C-alpha positions, 0 to 999 in steps of 0.5 A: 861448147859443142855437144857430144858426138853420140848425143843424138843417139844416147839414152838419158837414163838419168833424166828418164829416172828424174821424170819417173820419180816426179810422177812416183813421188805423187804416190807418197804425196797422196798418202801423206795428205791424209795424215797431216796435223789438225790445222790442215783442214781440207776434204781429206781430213779425218785423222785425229792425230796427224803428224808433222813428218807427213806434212813435211814430206808433202811440202817437200814434194809439192814445192818442186815436183810438178815444175820438175816434171814439166821441165823434163817434159819439155826436154824430152819433147824437144829430144823426140822432135830432134831425133825422130821429127815432129810427126812422130812426137804428135803421133806418140803423144796422141797415143800415150798422153791424149788417149789415156787422158780421155780414158781417165776422164771417162773411167778412172775419174768416175771410179775415184769420185764414187769411192771418195765423193766430190767433197771428201769421205765424210760428206753427205752429198752422195747419201741416198743417191742410186748408182745411176744418180751418182754417175749422172752427177759425176760423168762428164763434169756433171753435164748429164745432171740438170741439178748439178753445177758444172764441176771442173775437177780433174783429180790427179789428171790435171797435170796431163791436161796441162801437158796437152796444152803445153804440147799444143803451144810447143807445136804452134810456137816452134816455127816462130823460133826460127824467125830472125827477130824471134831469135834475137828477142828470145835467145836464152842461151846466155841465160841458161849458160849462166844459170846452170853453169854458175853455182848461184845461177839458180837465184837469177831463175828464181828472180825471173819466175818470182813475179808470176809466183807472186801473182798466184792466188795461193802461194802454195800453188794447189792443183786445179781442174780444166778451168785453168788459172792463167797465171798457174799455167804460165808459171808451169809453162816457163819450166816446160820452155826451160826444158825445151831450151835446156835440151839444146845445151844439155852438155851443162848436165855435167855442171849440175852434177858437179854442184848437185850436193851444193844445191841440196845443202842450200835447199834443205834448211829452208824446206824445214821452215817455209811451210808455216810462213806460206800457210800464214800468208794464205790464211791471213790474206784479206777476204778479198782473196776469196773473190779473186780468180785467174780462171777464164770460165764462169762455171755458173754460166759455162761461159768464157769471162775475164779473170776477176783479179782484185788488188787486195787479193794479190798484194797483201802482207807487204815484204813478208809475202815478197820474202816467202814467195821469192824463197819458194821460187828460188827453192823450186829451182835449186831443188830441180837442179839438185835432183837432176844433178844427183841423178846425172852424177850417180845414175847415168849408166843403165841399171835394170832396176832403175829402168823398171821404175822408169817404165812403171811410173806413168801407170803407177801415177795414172792408177794410184789415186783411188787405191791410196785414197781408199786405203788412207780413208780406211786407216783414218778410222782405225784408232790402234796405230799412230798416224805415221805408222798408218801412212807407212802401211798404206804406202807399202800395201798400196805400192805392192798392189799398184806395182803388181797391177803394172807387172801383170796387167801392163808391162807385157800387155797391150796397155804397155804400148800406151803407158811405156811406149812399147810393151816388154816381152816375157821371154826377154832374158832381162825380164827374168829378174823381175819376179814380184814374189821374189822381190817381195821376199827381198824387201820383207825384212827391210820393210818390217825393220823400217816399219818398227822404227816408224812405229816408235817414232810416230808413237812419240809424236802422237803422245804429245798431240793427245794432251792437246785434244787435236781430235776435237778440232778434226771431229768438229770439222769432219763430223766423223764420230759424234762420241768424240765430242760427247765425251769432252766436257769443255772445248775451252783452251783447244786451239790449233797452231793458228789460234783456230778453236773447234768453233772455227773448225766447225764453221769452216765445213759447209753445212750440207756436207756434215753427217751431223751438226757439230756446232750446237754440241760445241757451243754447249761446251764453250764459254766464249763464242767470240774468241779470235784466231791469229788473224783476228777472225771469229767463228762467226766470221768463218761461218760467213766465209763458208756461207753457213747460215745455220751456223750464223744463226746458232752463233748469234743465239749463243751471244757471238759479237757480230761487229768484231773486226779482223786484222783488216778491220773487216767485220762479218758484215764486211766479209758478206758484202765483199763476198757478194762480189763472187763471179758466180751469181748463185754464190753472190746472191747467197752472200747478199742474203747473209749480209741481210741476215747480219743487218737484221741482227744488228750489224754496224754498217758504219764500221770502217775497215783498214781502207776506211770503207764501210760495209755499204762501200764494200758492197758497192765496190766489190759487187756493184749492189746496193741495199734496198732502203727497207733493208738498210733501215732495218739495221 
């Protein structure tokens, strides 16, 4: 099939919008993460009664958004090369991608970390430091601070870093595509013809990306920093290459539009149920997963190393993992196709409002994180509203602030040349309709009406959570407000959906990040410190995983059983022995010291795990260490 005659000059308004939406959805995602339920304990936790809708929004967006973005990035990169030549692509991407990335590292990222902190809002890591000391710790990944470890965080700029790598690979590999042998071996025209041209073709693409997704350390595929896991990078690069190849067969867009509603109908039911199996897979994996990494830089020594991949850290949970990973792989492709198809079907013709959103998307994504994060943090501590309403208000207000900054600070200024390709002129008649005050008035009534509905719905969700005291689980973890724990008589019976008690939650938070120590308070209100979660792990096991020696001591003094094994037969001592195999020498030494503490407190070194390995077997296998005779005799 041949391409349309005008295809070399037409503007793909629909795909422009797809690419823009992939970035704009980040605004919603980075608000939702602050208002999720209590079992989602991470650096952004702090909302006492998070709601399931924020969680569902996050899972929906995260499952396909960045893959869709990289697919579109490959499509438009090839389009620019085809229409304007390779030199133009290099010049344009240096200006619009590389330069904003560098500025983001030097200016935006330090501002963000100053507002948020490296370890979350309720951490103590920056307490007592002067502004200069904070900047030394933050700037250039901590290289200016001799006391800081190398930090690989890129906040939300990680996708630009990946994109730069993909552009370089694209430029390097493109000449090879014209070699006869490469054409034969890498001809994917028939594959794309089948995958896009047939309604069920996305299943084949899911099968093709399944192996890489299975090899991921985390099924959820979280974002990373500059220390890129090679498997994560390879998976995203497949989507980029698909976009490059799809440009050559863009006539198939009509097929995606034809099947768009089918793709969506297929995807939605699976989206509703895929979250919990995904999280259970990650949480139930052997502790060996913690020392498994696909990264190629050892941050402790700042040197290049081979990935440290252990079989047990990847291959676990039998066919359940196969089913979950395959489902996620297939769903990702079906949603990418649904999104592209729907926009092609309904938004192919130019619309000024859609064009405005597309023009603004890059700036909105680049600048939004400090704003949304700070507002979300402020909202977390306000107890007068339910979580869903808070997230809606934060999203609405932050959107107004960010789009105002775009309209007055970017669209008609020199910044527009970097974030839009070329700034707009205020004198252009098409710009007269874009007046933010008028726009704000137009959305006031709809926004207020939607907000009222959300308030009612969110209140119903929170009413149910209050009876289960989920606030205790959050407070045990983040140490936000001590009175929350002081007012409760007993924590017995309080658990999250995975069976974790407040003791588990407290033990998960690194001790150095707490503003006050929650563990003694919780132990005083607990009748049994040996309760296990759904995966057979006690709070003591969790404290060992977190490296919290103070918690280990407190739990042991409270009568914690040191020899309870998890579903793999791993006791706390097994966990310490395995984690001594951490690639970082500092972390390895810390876990080795924990193992010695456990041995002195009666750890059974003869206990065997599911592979009939003792604690000493695990220590030698994973860390190539041995205990000194005196240490072993002290058991």
